[in-house]
TIMIBA-934749 format. One record per atom (N, C-alpha, C): residue in one letter; x, y, z. Coordinates in Angstrom, 2 decimals. Example, Ala and Ser with C-alpha at 12.3 -4.5 7.8 and 13.67 -1.06 7.14 Angstrom:
! residues 2
- type, X, Y, Z
- A, 13.19, -5.69, 7.80
- A, 12.30, -4.50, 7.80
- A, 13.20, -3.30, 7.80
- S, 12.85, -2.25, 7.08
- S, 13.67, -1.06, 7.14
- S, 12.90, 0.03, 7.87
END
This chain:
! residues 153
- type, X, Y, Z
- M, -1.15, 13.55, 10.61
- M, -0.87, 12.75, 9.42
- M, 0.48, 13.03, 8.95
- A, 1.27, 12.03, 8.50
- A, 2.66, 12.18, 8.08
- A, 2.55, 12.93, 6.68
- N, 3.63, 13.48, 6.17
- N, 3.86, 14.14, 4.91
- N, 3.88, 12.92, 3.88
- T, 3.03, 12.97, 2.92
- T, 3.01, 11.86, 1.94
- T, 3.99, 12.02, 0.69
- A, 4.87, 13.15, 0.84
- A, 5.82, 13.29, -0.25
- A, 6.80, 12.31, -0.31
- A, 7.25, 11.70, -1.32
- A, 8.10, 10.57, -1.41
- A, 9.52, 11.08, -1.59
- P, 10.54, 10.59, -0.86
- P, 11.86, 10.93, -1.07
- P, 12.44, 10.57, -2.51
- P, 13.35, 11.40, -3.11
- P, 13.68, 11.05, -4.53
- P, 14.30, 9.61, -4.64
- Q, 15.00, 9.13, -3.67
- Q, 15.66, 7.80, -3.69
- Q, 14.56, 6.74, -3.78
- M, 13.32, 6.91, -3.21
- M, 12.33, 5.99, -3.15
- M, 11.68, 5.92, -4.50
- M, 11.41, 7.29, -5.05
- M, 10.75, 7.26, -6.35
- M, 11.66, 6.60, -7.38
- S, 13.02, 6.82, -7.31
- S, 13.81, 5.99, -8.15
- S, 13.88, 4.57, -8.08
- Q, 13.88, 4.22, -6.82
- Q, 13.84, 2.78, -6.58
- Q, 12.55, 2.02, -7.16
- L, 11.51, 2.75, -7.11
- L, 10.19, 2.20, -7.74
- L, 10.09, 2.36, -9.10
- G, 11.13, 3.18, -9.81
- G, 11.08, 3.47, -11.17
- G, 10.02, 4.61, -11.57
- L, 9.77, 5.44, -10.64
- L, 8.62, 6.46, -10.84
- L, 9.29, 7.76, -11.06
- D, 10.53, 7.88, -11.17
- D, 11.25, 9.25, -11.37
- D, 11.32, 9.53, -12.92
- K, 10.66, 8.79, -13.69
- K, 10.62, 8.99, -15.14
- K, 9.26, 8.74, -15.64
- Q, 8.94, 8.93, -16.93
- Q, 7.54, 8.74, -17.42
- Q, 7.18, 7.39, -17.08
- N, 5.95, 7.23, -16.50
- N, 5.60, 5.93, -16.03
- N, 4.00, 5.68, -16.33
- K, 3.69, 4.85, -17.19
- K, 2.25, 4.68, -17.51
- K, 1.65, 3.54, -16.71
- A, 2.39, 2.97, -15.76
- A, 1.86, 1.77, -15.24
- A, 0.90, 2.11, -13.99
- T, 0.21, 1.18, -13.53
- T, -0.84, 1.58, -12.47
- T, -0.23, 2.16, -11.36
- L, 0.81, 1.68, -10.78
- L, 1.58, 2.30, -9.58
- L, 1.90, 3.63, -9.84
- G, 2.26, 4.10, -10.98
- G, 2.61, 5.51, -11.20
- G, 1.50, 6.33, -11.15
- R, 0.31, 5.82, -11.72
- R, -0.94, 6.67, -11.59
- R, -1.41, 6.93, -10.19
- L, -1.32, 5.77, -9.25
- L, -1.84, 5.84, -7.95
- L, -1.02, 6.96, -7.17
- V, 0.21, 7.15, -7.46
- V, 0.96, 8.12, -6.67
- V, 0.52, 9.54, -6.96
- N, -0.29, 9.69, -8.03
- N, -0.64, 11.03, -8.24
- N, -2.15, 11.24, -7.65
- T, -2.78, 10.19, -7.02
- T, -4.05, 10.45, -6.48
- T, -3.94, 10.49, -4.85
- G, -3.23, 9.66, -4.21
- G, -3.27, 9.70, -2.77
- G, -1.82, 9.85, -2.23
- G, -0.73, 9.83, -2.86
- G, 0.51, 9.98, -2.36
- G, 1.12, 8.69, -2.13
- L, 2.39, 8.78, -1.70
- L, 3.22, 7.50, -1.41
- L, 4.05, 7.77, -0.16
- E, 4.01, 6.82, 0.68
- E, 4.75, 6.85, 1.91
- E, 5.49, 5.63, 2.32
- Q, 6.66, 5.64, 2.91
- Q, 7.39, 4.56, 3.21
- Q, 7.02, 4.09, 4.70
- A, 6.84, 2.84, 4.99
- A, 6.53, 2.31, 6.26
- A, 7.90, 2.48, 7.12
- Q, 7.71, 2.91, 8.32
- Q, 8.71, 3.01, 9.23
- Q, 8.91, 1.90, 10.23
- Q, 10.17, 1.42, 10.45
- Q, 10.51, 0.44, 11.31
- Q, 10.44, 0.86, 12.71
- G, 9.68, 0.18, 13.59
- G, 9.55, 0.53, 15.07
- G, 10.59, -0.16, 15.82
- S, 10.68, 0.14, 17.13
- S, 11.60, -0.48, 18.07
- S, 11.33, -1.89, 18.23
- D, 10.03, -2.32, 17.80
- D, 9.75, -3.74, 18.06
- D, 10.13, -4.61, 16.79
- G, 10.71, -3.91, 15.80
- G, 11.33, -4.59, 14.61
- G, 10.15, -4.80, 13.54
- R, 9.00, -4.33, 13.91
- R, 7.90, -4.36, 12.87
- R, 7.85, -3.01, 12.04
- L, 7.25, -3.08, 10.94
- L, 7.06, -1.99, 10.04
- L, 5.70, -1.31, 10.43
- H, 5.62, -0.02, 10.52
- H, 4.36, 0.58, 10.80
- H, 3.99, 1.69, 9.69
- A, 2.76, 1.75, 9.29
- A, 2.20, 2.75, 8.29
- A, 0.71, 3.13, 8.91
- R, 0.36, 4.19, 8.31
- R, -1.13, 4.70, 8.54
- R, -1.60, 5.24, 7.24
- V, -2.84, 4.75, 6.90
- V, -3.56, 5.26, 5.78
- V, -4.88, 5.83, 6.25
- R, -5.35, 6.84, 5.46
- R, -6.70, 7.43, 5.85
- R, -7.53, 7.60, 4.69
- I, -8.81, 7.59, 4.91
- I, -9.78, 7.94, 3.83
- I, -10.24, 9.53, 4.09
- P, -9.79, 10.32, 3.28
- P, -10.18, 11.78, 3.54
- P, -11.52, 11.87, 3.10
- P, -12.31, 12.95, 3.72
- P, -13.72, 13.25, 3.36
- P, -13.96, 13.59, 1.88
- D, -14.88, 12.87, 1.43
- D, -15.40, 13.13, -0.08
- D, -14.26, 13.00, -1.13
- Q, -13.31, 12.30, -0.95
- Q, -12.31, 12.07, -1.99
- Q, -12.05, 10.78, -2.73
- L, -12.78, 9.75, -1.95
- L, -12.76, 8.40, -2.36
- L, -11.32, 7.81, -2.71
- I, -10.36, 8.13, -1.87
- I, -8.93, 7.73, -2.21
- I, -8.42, 7.27, -0.84
- W, -7.47, 6.51, -0.86
- W, -6.58, 6.21, 0.35
- W, -5.50, 7.23, 0.35
- E, -5.13, 7.60, 1.50
- E, -4.03, 8.67, 1.70
- E, -3.00, 8.14, 2.66
- P, -1.84, 7.52, 2.23
- P, -1.38, 7.60, 0.93
- P, -1.95, 6.42, 0.14
- S, -1.83, 6.41, -1.09
- S, -2.43, 5.31, -1.92
- S, -1.30, 4.28, -2.16
- V, -0.13, 4.51, -1.94
- V, 1.02, 3.47, -2.10
- V, 1.80, 3.68, -0.71
- I, 1.95, 2.39, -0.18
- I, 2.84, 2.22, 0.93
- I, 3.99, 1.36, 0.63
- V, 5.20, 1.83, 0.94
- V, 6.34, 1.16, 0.55
- V, 6.94, 0.46, 1.73
- M, 7.15, -0.77, 1.66
- M, 7.88, -1.54, 2.67
- M, 9.35, -1.81, 2.06
- P, 10.38, -1.25, 2.87
- P, 11.72, -1.58, 2.36
- P, 12.25, -2.99, 2.40
- H, 11.45, -3.84, 2.97
- H, 11.83, -5.35, 2.85
- H, 10.54, -6.01, 3.31
- G, 10.39, -7.32, 3.17
- G, 9.24, -8.11, 3.47
- G, 9.28, -8.32, 5.01
- G, 8.21, -8.58, 5.56
- G, 8.02, -8.93, 7.02
- G, 6.68, -8.47, 7.34
- D, 6.57, -8.16, 8.69
- D, 5.39, -7.79, 9.28
- D, 5.00, -6.25, 9.26
- L, 3.84, -5.99, 8.95
- L, 3.37, -4.55, 8.71
- L, 2.27, -4.26, 9.76
- E, 2.35, -3.40, 10.60
- E, 1.19, -2.85, 11.55
- E, 0.62, -1.76, 10.68
- L, -0.70, -1.78, 10.19
- L, -1.29, -0.88, 9.48
- L, -2.39, -0.30, 10.17
- E, -2.44, 0.99, 10.47
- E, -3.58, 1.77, 11.11
- E, -4.44, 2.35, 9.87
- I, -5.65, 2.15, 10.08
- I, -6.53, 2.76, 8.92
- I, -7.51, 3.68, 9.59
- I, -7.68, 4.84, 8.99
- I, -8.63, 5.83, 9.53
- I, -9.60, 6.30, 8.60
- N, -10.88, 6.21, 8.92
- N, -11.86, 6.65, 8.04
- N, -12.46, 7.99, 8.48
- D, -12.03, 8.92, 7.88
- D, -12.49, 10.27, 8.11
- D, -13.57, 10.82, 7.16
- D, -14.07, 9.87, 6.48
- D, -15.23, 10.10, 5.47
- D, -16.52, 9.98, 6.21
- Q, -17.59, 10.58, 5.49
- Q, -18.88, 10.55, 6.06
- Q, -19.77, 9.32, 5.60
- N, -18.90, 8.30, 5.06
- N, -19.55, 7.09, 4.49
- N, -18.79, 5.92, 5.24
- T, -19.51, 4.87, 5.21
- T, -18.84, 3.56, 5.80
- T, -18.06, 2.93, 4.60
- H, -16.99, 2.56, 5.00
- H, -16.10, 1.84, 4.02
- H, -15.57, 0.57, 4.72
- C, -14.72, -0.18, 4.05
- C, -14.04, -1.22, 4.70
- C, -12.65, -1.43, 4.18
- A, -11.81, -2.25, 4.59
- A, -10.43, -2.49, 4.13
- A, -10.11, -3.92, 3.77
- L, -10.08, -4.24, 2.64
- L, -9.66, -5.72, 2.18
- L, -8.19, -5.66, 1.88
- L, -7.40, -6.40, 2.69
- L, -5.92, -6.22, 2.86
- L, -5.25, -7.58, 2.44
- P, -4.12, -7.33, 1.91
- P, -3.34, -8.59, 1.50
- P, -2.59, -9.19, 2.75
- N, -2.36, -10.29, 2.76
- N, -1.64, -10.93, 4.04
- N, -1.40, -12.42, 3.53
- N, -0.13, -12.82, 3.97
- N, 0.29, -14.16, 3.75
- N, -0.80, -15.18, 4.29
- G, -1.15, -16.12, 3.51
- G, -2.19, -16.89, 4.18
- G, -3.62, -16.71, 3.82
- D, -4.13, -15.54, 4.10
- D, -5.58, -15.17, 3.77
- D, -5.62, -13.69, 3.88
- L, -6.63, -13.17, 3.02
- L, -6.72, -11.70, 3.07
- L, -7.36, -11.38, 4.53
- Q, -7.31, -10.11, 4.94
- Q, -7.97, -9.52, 6.09
- Q, -9.00, -8.44, 5.71
- W, -10.05, -8.52, 6.42
- W, -11.17, -7.51, 6.20
- W, -11.28, -6.66, 7.44
- I, -11.46, -5.44, 7.26
- I, -11.63, -4.59, 8.49
- I, -12.99, -3.69, 8.10
- W, -14.01, -3.71, 8.82
- W, -15.21, -2.82, 8.57
- W, -14.82, -1.48, 9.16
- L, -15.08, -0.38, 8.46
- L, -14.90, 1.11, 8.89
- L, -15.91, 1.91, 8.77
- P, -16.81, 1.89, 9.90
- P, -17.98, 2.72, 9.99
- P, -17.49, 4.14, 9.85
- V, -18.38, 5.11, 9.73
- V, -18.21, 6.59, 9.63
- V, -17.23, 7.03, 10.92
- Y, -16.14, 7.88, 10.49
- Y, -15.23, 8.30, 11.64
- Y, -14.79, 7.19, 12.51
- S, -14.18, 6.17, 11.99
- S, -13.70, 5.18, 12.86
- S, -12.27, 4.82, 12.54
- R, -11.59, 3.99, 13.15
- R, -10.26, 3.56, 12.82
- R, -10.20, 2.06, 13.11
- G, -9.14, 1.42, 12.54
- G, -8.96, 0.00, 12.75
- G, -7.34, -0.25, 12.59
- T, -6.96, -1.32, 13.01
- T, -5.54, -1.79, 12.77
- T, -5.51, -3.24, 12.28
- A, -4.54, -3.39, 11.35
- A, -4.45, -4.73, 10.78
- A, -2.90, -5.02, 11.02
- S, -2.70, -6.42, 11.21
- S, -1.39, -6.96, 11.39
- S, -1.16, -7.76, 10.14
- L, -0.37, -7.36, 9.28
- L, -0.13, -8.04, 7.93
- L, 1.30, -8.66, 7.84
- N, 1.38, -9.77, 7.26
- N, 2.68, -10.40, 6.98
- N, 2.81, -10.43, 5.45
- L, 3.77, -9.69, 4.83
- L, 4.10, -9.73, 3.38
- L, 5.51, -10.05, 3.20
- D, 5.98, -11.32, 3.20
- D, 7.30, -11.69, 3.26
- D, 8.04, -11.66, 1.85
- G, 7.23, -11.60, 0.75
- G, 7.91, -11.69, -0.55
- G, 7.88, -10.32, -1.27
- P, 8.95, -9.90, -1.97
- P, 8.84, -8.60, -2.84
- P, 7.69, -8.72, -3.84
- G, 7.28, -7.42, -4.06
- G, 6.16, -7.29, -5.05
- G, 5.24, -6.21, -4.64
- Y, 4.21, -6.13, -5.52
- Y, 3.13, -5.12, -5.51
- Y, 1.74, -5.88, -4.98
- Y, 1.26, -5.53, -3.78
- Y, 0.07, -6.13, -3.23
- Y, -0.95, -5.10, -3.26
- W, -2.10, -5.26, -3.72
- W, -3.25, -4.27, -3.82
- W, -4.09, -4.30, -2.43
- Y, -4.61, -3.21, -2.07
- Y, -5.64, -3.15, -0.91
- Y, -6.67, -2.38, -1.47
- G, -7.86, -2.44, -0.72
- G, -9.04, -1.65, -1.36
- G, -10.18, -1.73, -0.37
- S, -11.17, -0.83, -0.73
- S, -12.62, -0.92, -0.08
- S, -13.57, -1.16, -1.15
- P, -13.83, -2.47, -1.35
- P, -14.77, -2.90, -2.50
- P, -16.29, -2.71, -2.25
- I, -16.59, -2.06, -1.06
- I, -18.01, -1.94, -0.86
- I, -18.55, -0.60, -1.40
- G, -19.88, -0.54, -1.71
- G, -20.45, 0.63, -2.13
- G, -20.14, 1.14, -3.56
- N, -19.44, 0.31, -4.21
- N, -18.96, 0.60, -5.55
- N, -18.57, 2.13, -5.74
- D, -17.65, 2.53, -4.75
- D, -17.13, 3.85, -4.75
- D, -16.77, 4.41, -6.02
- E, -17.76, 5.28, -6.79
- E, -17.41, 5.65, -7.95
- E, -17.11, 4.72, -9.12
- G, -17.53, 3.51, -9.04
- G, -17.31, 2.58, -10.06
- G, -16.16, 1.80, -9.82
- R, -15.20, 1.90, -8.88
- R, -13.84, 1.31, -8.78
- R, -13.56, 0.95, -7.39
- G, -14.19, 1.49, -6.45
- G, -13.79, 1.22, -5.04
- G, -12.50, 1.95, -4.70
- L, -12.05, 1.87, -3.53
- L, -10.77, 2.70, -3.09
- L, -9.68, 1.63, -3.32
- L, -8.75, 2.07, -4.17
- L, -7.56, 1.10, -4.49
- L, -6.16, 1.68, -4.00
- G, -5.50, 0.73, -3.54
- G, -4.00, 1.24, -3.07
- G, -3.17, 0.10, -3.30
- V, -1.76, 0.26, -3.13
- V, -0.78, -0.67, -3.23
- V, 0.19, -0.68, -2.06
- I, 0.61, -1.81, -1.69
- I, 1.70, -2.02, -0.70
- I, 2.88, -2.56, -1.57
- A, 3.83, -1.81, -1.78
- A, 5.08, -2.22, -2.67
- A, 6.13, -2.72, -1.53
- V, 6.46, -4.11, -1.75
- V, 7.57, -4.63, -0.95
- V, 8.75, -4.67, -1.76
- L, 9.78, -4.09, -1.34
- L, 11.13, -3.98, -2.12
- L, 11.86, -5.17, -1.80
- G, 12.90, -5.45, -2.61
- G, 13.67, -6.75, -2.33
- G, 13.69, -7.59, -3.52
- D, 14.68, -8.59, -3.52
- D, 14.63, -9.42, -4.66
- D, 14.06, -10.77, -4.20
- V, 13.64, -11.60, -5.18
- V, 13.21, -12.94, -4.83
- V, 14.44, -13.83, -4.45
- P, 14.25, -14.61, -3.51
- P, 15.42, -15.49, -3.18
- P, 15.74, -16.36, -4.46
- Q, 16.98, -16.73, -4.62
- Q, 17.42, -17.57, -5.85
- Q, 16.64, -18.75, -6.05
- E, 16.18, -19.42, -4.97
- E, 15.52, -20.69, -5.17
- E, 14.16, -20.56, -5.79
- A, 13.64, -19.30, -5.51
- A, 12.29, -18.99, -5.96
- A, 12.16, -18.51, -7.31
- R, 13.26, -18.21, -7.99
- R, 13.27, -17.40, -9.40
- R, 12.99, -18.31, -10.44
- L, 12.25, -17.94, -11.52
- L, 11.82, -18.56, -12.52
- L, 13.00, -18.77, -13.55
- D, 13.08, -19.86, -14.27
- D, 14.23, -19.95, -15.20
- D, 13.79, -19.17, -16.52
- R, 14.12, -17.96, -16.63
- R, 13.85, -17.25, -17.80
- R, 14.99, -16.19, -18.03
- P, 14.94, -15.57, -19.21
- P, 15.97, -14.56, -19.40
- P, 15.90, -13.36, -18.42
- P, 16.93, -12.71, -18.21
- P, 16.85, -11.50, -17.32
- P, 15.95, -10.55, -17.82
- Q, 15.28, -9.89, -16.94
- Q, 14.16, -8.82, -17.33
- Q, 14.83, -7.51, -17.09
- P, 14.29, -6.58, -17.88
- P, 14.59, -5.14, -17.61
- P, 14.26, -4.71, -16.22
- R, 15.29, -3.96, -15.63
- R, 15.00, -3.38, -14.34
- R, 15.15, -1.73, -14.55
- P, 14.24, -1.20, -13.75
- P, 14.27, 0.37, -13.76
- P, 15.42, 0.71, -13.24
END
């Protein structure tokens, strides 16, 4: 498993290098943060796992440096069955994860923003397993709302 320590520039890019009371900032403290890596095929690749008896995704936050395709490997190392409900343009994806299993999802997230993923079965300690895929970048000019400029971290 890759090291889930986030490089300082990534933490700064997400606004997490200062006091942050937002949900994304809290997730970093539970399961870590990792940047998806671009493969020779041009697709981004990442891996998350469910460690035994912790009820978290590791990492809890996956950062995509830009929108596009993400190949996500999911590993269930827990002694309980879980699932993965994942964001994807067009429709959510669902993967069943029996005990000690793994699965792969091909996701397309072409717009910047924060997309949640989770395991909503079994009411894992009242909240399910929660994670975020953060897609960096700016919204195209034609898709921007007509509103005053917003503060940026």
